[in-house]
C-alpha positions as CSV (number, residue, x, y, z in Angstrom):
1,M,0.1,-0.2,0.2
2,L,1.4,3.3,-0.9
3,I,1.1,6.1,1.3
4,V,1.3,9.8,0.4
5,L,1.8,12.5,2.7
6,A,1.0,16.1,1.3
7,T,2.8,19.1,2.9
8,T,2.7,22.9,2.7
9,M,5.5,24.6,3.0
10,A,6.4,28.4,2.4
11,V,8.2,28.9,-0.9
12,A,10.9,32.0,-0.5
13,K,10.0,34.5,-2.8
14,E,10.9,38.1,-3.8
15,I,8.1,40.3,-3.0
16,T,7.9,43.9,-5.1
17,V,6.1,46.9,-3.2
18,G,5.8,50.4,-4.6
19,T,4.5,49.1,-8.0
20,D,1.1,51.3,-6.8
21,P,2.3,55.3,-5.9
22,D,-1.2,55.7,-4.5
23,H,-1.0,52.8,-2.2
24,N,2.9,51.6,-1.6
25,I,3.0,52.2,2.2
26,L,-0.3,50.5,2.7
27,D,1.9,47.5,0.5
28,L,5.0,47.6,2.1
29,N,3.7,47.5,5.6
30,N,1.5,44.2,4.4
31,A,4.6,42.6,3.2
32,L,6.3,43.2,6.5
33,G,3.2,41.3,7.7
34,D,3.4,38.7,4.7
35,A,6.8,37.8,4.8
36,V,8.4,34.3,5.4
37,S,11.9,33.0,5.8
38,G,13.9,33.0,2.8
39,D,11.6,36.2,1.2
40,T,13.4,39.3,0.5
41,I,11.5,43.1,0.3
42,V,12.4,44.4,-2.7
43,L,11.3,48.5,-2.8
44,K,10.9,50.1,-6.1
45,A,11.7,53.8,-5.7
46,G,9.6,56.7,-4.8
47,T,8.4,58.1,-1.3
48,Y,6.1,55.8,0.7
49,R,4.8,58.5,2.8
50,L,3.0,57.2,6.3
51,N,0.0,58.9,7.0
52,N,-2.9,59.1,10.0
53,E,-4.8,55.9,9.4
54,L,-0.9,54.6,9.1
55,D,1.8,56.0,11.4
56,N,4.1,53.2,11.9
57,L,6.0,50.4,9.8
58,L,6.4,47.5,11.6
59,G,8.1,44.3,11.0
60,I,7.5,41.7,14.2
61,G,9.7,38.2,14.4
62,L,10.9,38.9,11.1
63,E,13.2,35.6,10.3
64,N,16.3,35.2,7.1
65,V,14.6,38.1,5.6
66,I,15.9,40.9,3.2
67,I,14.3,44.7,2.8
68,R,16.2,46.2,0.5
69,G,15.9,49.1,-2.1
70,E,15.8,47.8,-5.9
71,D,17.9,50.4,-7.0
72,P,20.9,51.7,-4.8
73,S,21.5,55.2,-7.1
74,N,17.8,55.4,-6.4
75,P,16.6,54.8,-2.8
76,P,13.1,54.9,-1.8
77,I,12.0,56.7,0.7
78,I,10.1,55.8,4.1
79,D,8.4,59.3,5.0
80,G,6.8,60.0,8.7
81,D,5.4,63.1,6.6
82,G,5.3,64.4,10.5
83,V,2.9,61.9,11.6
84,G,4.1,58.8,11.1
85,R,6.2,57.5,14.7
86,V,8.7,55.1,13.9
87,F,9.9,52.0,11.9
88,L,9.9,49.8,14.3
89,L,11.4,45.7,14.1
90,R,11.0,43.6,16.9
91,R,12.6,40.3,17.5
92,P,14.4,40.3,14.1
93,K,16.8,37.2,13.0
94,N,19.1,37.1,10.4
95,V,17.5,40.3,8.9
96,T,19.2,42.2,6.3
97,L,17.6,46.6,5.3
98,E,19.4,47.8,2.8
99,N,19.3,50.8,0.1
100,L,17.2,52.6,2.1
101,V,16.2,56.5,3.5
102,I,14.2,57.1,6.8
103,Q,12.9,60.3,7.3
104,N,10.7,63.0,9.5
105,M,9.7,60.3,11.9
106,T,8.3,61.8,15.1
107,E,9.4,59.0,17.5
108,G,12.6,57.3,16.3
109,G,13.4,56.9,12.9
110,L,14.6,53.0,13.1
111,N,14.0,51.2,15.9
112,I,15.2,47.6,16.1
113,D,14.6,45.7,19.8
114,D,13.8,42.7,21.5
115,A,10.6,43.4,23.5
116,D,8.1,41.0,23.8
117,I,6.1,40.7,20.8
118,D,2.7,40.2,22.3
119,T,3.1,43.3,25.5
120,G,5.7,45.3,24.4
121,E,7.8,44.8,27.2
122,P,11.4,44.1,27.3
123,P,12.7,40.5,28.5
124,E,13.0,39.5,32.2
125,S,16.4,38.0,31.2
126,W,18.8,38.6,28.3
127,L,18.8,35.5,25.2
128,P,21.2,36.0,22.6
129,T,18.9,34.6,20.3
130,L,16.1,36.9,20.9
131,N,17.4,39.7,18.6
132,H,20.2,38.7,16.6
133,N,22.3,38.6,13.4
134,I,21.3,42.2,12.1
135,T,22.9,43.7,8.8
136,L,22.1,48.1,7.7
137,R,23.8,48.6,4.6
138,N,23.1,52.3,2.8
139,I,20.7,53.3,5.2
140,T,20.0,57.0,5.5
141,I,18.1,58.3,8.7
142,R,17.3,61.9,8.7
143,D,15.5,64.8,10.1
144,I,14.0,62.3,12.9
145,G,12.2,63.8,16.2
146,T,11.4,67.8,16.5
147,D,14.0,70.0,17.8
148,S,13.6,69.3,21.5
149,G,13.4,65.9,22.9
150,N,15.5,62.2,23.6
151,I,14.4,60.9,20.5
152,D,17.1,58.8,18.7
153,G,18.0,58.2,14.8
154,L,18.9,54.2,15.0
155,K,17.7,52.5,18.4
156,L,19.0,49.9,19.2
157,S,18.2,47.1,22.5
158,G,18.6,43.9,22.9
159,L,20.7,42.9,19.9
160,N,23.8,40.6,19.3
161,E,25.9,40.1,16.6
162,F,25.0,43.4,13.8
163,H,27.1,45.3,11.5
164,I,25.9,48.5,10.1
165,I,28.4,49.8,7.4
166,N,28.1,52.7,5.5
167,L,24.8,54.5,7.5
168,Q,24.1,58.0,7.5
169,V,22.3,59.7,10.7
170,I,21.4,64.2,9.8
171,N,19.7,65.6,12.7
172,W,18.0,63.3,15.0
173,G,16.4,65.1,18.3
174,D,18.3,67.1,20.1
175,G,18.1,65.6,23.1
176,G,18.8,62.1,21.8
177,S,21.3,60.3,19.8
178,A,22.3,59.1,16.5
179,I,22.5,55.4,17.8
180,D,21.7,54.8,20.7
181,M,22.7,51.4,21.7
182,V,21.2,49.3,25.2
183,G,22.3,46.2,26.1
184,C,23.8,45.3,22.7
185,H,26.7,42.5,21.9
186,N,29.1,41.7,19.5
187,G,28.9,44.7,16.2
188,V,30.6,46.7,14.0
189,I,29.6,50.1,13.1
190,E,31.4,51.0,9.9
191,N,32.4,53.9,7.4
192,S,29.7,55.9,8.4
193,F,28.1,59.6,8.9
194,F,27.0,61.6,11.9
195,H,25.8,65.0,11.3
196,S,23.8,67.6,14.0
197,D,22.8,70.9,13.1
198,H,21.3,71.0,17.0
199,K,22.8,73.4,19.9
200,N,21.9,71.0,22.5
201,V,24.7,69.8,25.2
202,L,22.8,66.8,25.6
203,T,23.2,65.7,21.8
204,T,25.0,62.5,21.2
205,G,26.6,60.8,18.1
206,L,26.5,57.5,19.9
207,V,25.7,55.9,22.7
208,H,26.9,52.4,24.3
209,K,25.0,51.4,27.9
210,G,22.7,48.8,29.8
211,G,25.7,45.7,29.6
212,S,26.5,46.7,26.3
213,E,30.0,44.9,25.4
214,T,32.0,44.0,22.3
215,I,31.7,47.1,19.7
216,T,33.7,48.9,17.2
217,I,33.3,51.9,15.6
218,K,35.9,52.3,13.2
219,N,36.1,54.7,9.8
220,S,33.2,57.3,10.7
221,R,32.9,61.0,10.4
222,F,31.2,62.9,13.5
223,E,30.0,66.6,13.0
224,L,28.6,68.4,15.4
225,P,28.0,72.4,16.3
226,K,31.1,73.5,18.1
227,G,30.0,74.1,21.6
228,F,27.2,71.4,22.0
229,G,27.5,67.7,22.2
230,S,29.5,65.2,22.7
231,A,30.2,62.6,19.4
232,V,30.9,59.1,21.5
233,K,29.9,58.3,24.9
234,L,31.4,54.9,25.9
235,G,29.1,54.2,28.5
236,G,25.8,55.6,29.8
237,S,23.6,55.6,32.6
238,T,20.3,52.8,32.6
239,S,17.4,52.2,34.8
240,D,17.2,48.8,36.6
241,G,15.5,46.1,34.5
242,L,16.4,47.6,31.0
243,F,20.0,45.8,31.3
244,R,21.1,43.2,28.9
245,F,24.2,41.6,30.7
246,K,25.4,38.4,29.3
247,A,25.4,35.7,30.9
248,G,27.7,35.7,34.0
249,D,28.5,39.8,33.6
250,S,27.6,41.9,35.8
251,G,28.7,45.8,37.2
252,Y,29.3,48.1,34.1
253,E,27.0,50.3,31.6
254,A,29.2,49.2,28.9
255,K,33.1,47.4,28.1
256,D,34.9,46.6,25.5
257,I,34.2,49.2,23.3
258,N,36.7,50.3,20.9
259,V,36.8,53.4,19.0
260,E,39.3,53.6,16.1
261,N,40.1,55.7,13.1
262,N,37.2,58.2,12.8
263,T,37.2,62.0,12.6
264,V,35.2,64.1,15.1
265,I,34.6,67.6,14.3
266,H,33.4,70.2,17.2
267,G,31.5,69.4,19.7
268,K,31.8,70.4,23.4
269,S,33.7,67.2,24.0
270,A,34.8,64.5,22.1
271,F,34.7,61.2,23.8
272,S,33.3,60.2,27.5
273,F,33.8,57.2,29.3
274,V,30.8,56.7,31.7
275,N,30.5,54.2,34.4
276,I,32.6,51.7,31.7
277,D,35.2,48.4,32.6
278,G,37.4,49.2,29.9
279,G,37.4,50.6,26.5
280,R,39.8,52.1,23.5
281,V,40.2,55.0,21.9
282,Q,42.3,55.0,19.2
283,S,43.9,56.5,16.0
284,N,41.0,59.4,15.2
285,T,41.2,62.4,14.8
286,I,39.6,65.1,17.1
287,Y,39.2,68.6,15.4
288,Q,39.0,71.5,17.9
289,P,36.0,70.6,20.7
290,S,34.9,73.8,22.8
291,D,35.3,72.3,26.1
292,W,36.9,69.2,26.7
293,I,39.0,66.7,24.3
294,L,37.7,63.4,26.9
295,R,35.9,63.4,29.8
296,I,35.9,60.3,32.5
297,L,32.5,60.6,34.2
298,N,30.4,58.7,36.8
299,E,26.5,59.3,35.9
300,A,25.2,55.5,36.7
301,A,24.9,56.7,40.8
302,G,21.4,59.0,38.9
303,E,20.3,55.7,38.5
304,G,21.0,54.5,42.3
305,N,24.0,51.8,40.2
306,D,27.8,52.1,41.7
307,F,29.6,50.7,38.7
308,P,33.4,52.3,38.3
309,T,34.8,54.2,35.2
310,R,38.2,52.8,34.7
311,N,40.4,50.5,32.4
312,G,40.5,53.1,29.1
313,E,43.1,54.1,26.5
314,F,43.6,56.3,24.2
315,L,46.0,56.1,22.3
316,D,47.7,57.7,18.9
317,N,45.2,59.9,18.4
318,T,45.6,63.2,16.8
319,I,44.2,66.0,18.6
320,I,43.9,69.7,17.4
321,F,42.8,72.6,19.9
322,D,42.2,76.5,20.1
323,N,43.0,78.4,23.5
324,G,39.3,77.9,24.8
325,L,39.6,74.6,25.3
326,E,38.7,74.5,29.2
327,E,40.9,71.9,29.7
328,A,42.0,68.5,28.3
329,I,40.7,65.9,30.7
330,N,37.3,66.3,32.0
331,I,36.9,64.3,35.5
332,D,33.7,63.5,37.6
333,E,35.4,63.2,41.4
334,T,33.8,60.7,42.8
335,N,35.1,57.3,44.1
336,T,33.9,55.4,41.2
337,T,35.4,57.1,38.7
338,E,39.3,55.6,38.6
339,P,41.3,58.3,36.1
340,E,44.7,56.6,37.3
341,T,43.8,53.5,35.4
342,F,43.6,55.0,32.2
343,V,46.4,54.3,29.8
344,F,47.5,57.6,27.1
345,A,50.5,57.0,25.0
346,R,51.4,57.7,21.4
347,N,49.2,61.0,21.2
348,Q,49.5,64.3,18.9
349,W,48.3,67.6,20.5
350,F,48.5,70.8,19.2
351,N,47.6,74.1,20.1
352,S,46.5,75.9,17.1
353,D,46.4,79.3,18.7
354,D,49.5,78.3,20.9
355,A,52.0,75.3,19.7
356,S,54.2,76.1,22.4
357,A,50.6,75.2,24.9
358,S,50.3,72.1,23.3
359,T,50.9,69.4,26.5
360,P,47.8,68.4,28.3
361,V,47.2,67.6,31.8
362,L,46.8,64.2,32.0
363,P,45.3,61.8,34.9
364,S,48.2,59.6,34.0
365,T,51.8,59.9,32.3
366,E,51.5,59.6,29.0
367,A,54.1,57.5,27.2
368,E,55.7,58.9,23.8
369,G,53.2,61.6,23.7
370,I,54.0,64.7,20.8
371,Y,52.9,68.1,21.5
372,G,53.2,71.2,19.4
373,E,53.7,69.4,16.1
374,N,51.6,70.5,13.3
375,P,49.2,68.0,12.1
376,G,48.2,69.8,9.2
377,F,45.1,68.5,9.3
378,D,42.2,70.7,7.4
379,P,38.7,69.6,9.0
380,G,36.6,70.6,5.3
381,K,33.5,72.3,5.6
382,P,30.8,70.3,7.6
383,T,28.2,68.7,5.6
384,T,25.1,70.8,6.0
385,A,23.2,67.4,4.1
386,T,19.0,68.2,4.4
387,A,15.6,65.7,3.6
388,N,15.7,66.4,0.7
389,D,19.9,65.5,-0.5
390,A,19.7,61.9,-1.0
391,D,23.2,61.7,-2.2
392,S,25.1,63.5,0.3
393,K,26.0,60.8,2.4
394,P,29.8,59.5,1.8
395,T,30.9,56.6,0.3
396,E,32.1,53.7,2.0
397,S,35.7,54.4,1.5
398,E,35.4,58.3,2.1
399,A,33.5,58.5,5.5
400,S,36.5,57.9,7.8
401,K,38.6,60.8,5.8
402,P,38.8,64.7,6.3
403,S,37.3,66.8,3.3
404,G,39.7,68.6,2.0
405,S,41.6,69.6,-1.6
406,G,41.2,67.0,-3.9
407,G,39.6,66.2,-7.3
408,G,41.0,67.7,-10.1
409,S,41.1,64.7,-12.0
410,L,38.7,65.9,-14.3
411,S,40.7,69.1,-15.0
412,I,43.7,67.3,-15.7
413,A,42.0,64.3,-18.1
414,L,40.5,67.0,-20.7
415,L,44.2,68.9,-20.6
416,V,45.2,65.6,-21.9
417,F,42.7,65.2,-24.3
418,F,42.9,68.7,-25.9
419,I,47.1,68.1,-26.0
420,G,46.3,64.3,-27.9
421,W,43.4,65.9,-30.2
422,F,46.1,69.2,-31.1
423,L,49.2,66.6,-31.6
424,M,47.2,64.3,-34.2
425,R,45.8,67.0,-36.0
426,H,48.7,69.1,-36.7
427,F,51.8,66.6,-37.0
428,F,50.7,62.6,-36.8
429,R,49.5,61.2,-40.4
430,P,48.8,57.2,-40.8
431,H,52.0,55.9,-41.5
432,H,53.0,57.2,-38.1
433,F,50.8,54.6,-36.6
434,R,51.4,51.9,-38.8
435,L,55.2,52.2,-37.7
436,Y,53.9,53.0,-34.1
437,F,51.9,49.5,-34.4
438,F,54.2,47.4,-36.1
439,S,57.4,47.8,-33.4
440,Q,54.6,47.6,-30.6
441,S,53.8,44.0,-31.9
442,Q,58.0,42.9,-32.9
443,C,58.4,43.9,-28.9
444,R,55.5,41.7,-28.1
445,N,57.2,38.6,-30.1
446,R,60.2,39.6,-28.7
447,I,59.1,39.3,-25.6
448,N,57.2,35.8,-25.9
449,V,60.4,34.1,-27.1
450,L,61.9,35.2,-24.2
451,K,59.3,33.7,-22.2
452,L,59.6,30.4,-24.1
453,R,63.4,30.5,-23.9
454,K,62.7,30.8,-19.9
455,T,60.1,28.4,-19.4
456,G,61.6,25.7,-21.9
């Protein structure tokens, strides 16, 4: 007897949205709800505008899904239009987003979290498999929140194993962060660009807190108004119940955070170590923050936590400042900051107003420091990208480079072309070219004969 068992299996597919501009935001929302493992959601170019009836986008429990713009040179725009709240991915696993623009959201640009799918509450204990293996590539997030408020461009909570490449965040909420990481682990952020015009001292580029660890930020550029904000905060302060420590860990806001080969333009300070146990700032270029280069702080006490700030490393950095700098290193004098455990080595310090006043006062002795030598750094002009400036994002190879003199290659190419045309028009004749190619052919034949003799 032959028994045939029939099973219904979901087949991975490509879901294209945006073919009908009048319904594209609804089609995208439906695609996020319908996608199954292996699916790719492809967004055609255009504007996907949220409205009062559909004021956020939700991707709940997505697994093994790609969400991408069809044309990288003309990415689709997800526009909150002042009423859209946020684009939220909850408990995604093995998900990639690429070639997208997210703008004009009121409560956050893109949120990726590990909260309970039904209740929205954070997990009682962190599990690395709830929200993991996320890739963001060629994403622009801009004009998020209002001019006042703790609104983030990108919010990551409980995320494990992530890679962010060529991200641009411009003008997030002035009391928030370009990227706010709470209890995130094992990630790399690289070749990215962060710019804020908001004049608020609370503005921050990147924050790592809530038990975050083993994260690297590299080859990126930060631009802040002079006198306002900080580029990177290694650590922070987190309310109890929101920490996501890896198994067996406790007692820190962050650890093993590496910030390397970035450029920081202005701000109030460049970097802050805050209730972190071990972090490294290395090979960065820091250009004229107004008050401090580096801060060693205790903020966790405000949440009732007694975590030390210790074991930081500040190595191989280039620092350009002026006489307006209040002090090189700002230290909270509390029993939880341990500035003497910080290591300083091989940094180059230059006071652009007075080279003889370039030697900083540090909490520990610096090894092989360089003082008073002009590094010749050109910060270029700050980028003033707007919501209508989709092509302002630096390329992956350019994001960490300071803007300066460059170009000229087009002019050289045109000059060479016209010189060649002039010579061909007035001096060369066809028989010249016959002789030239004959000579080249002879050379090739001789080379081939020599090769045969050597290998024979």
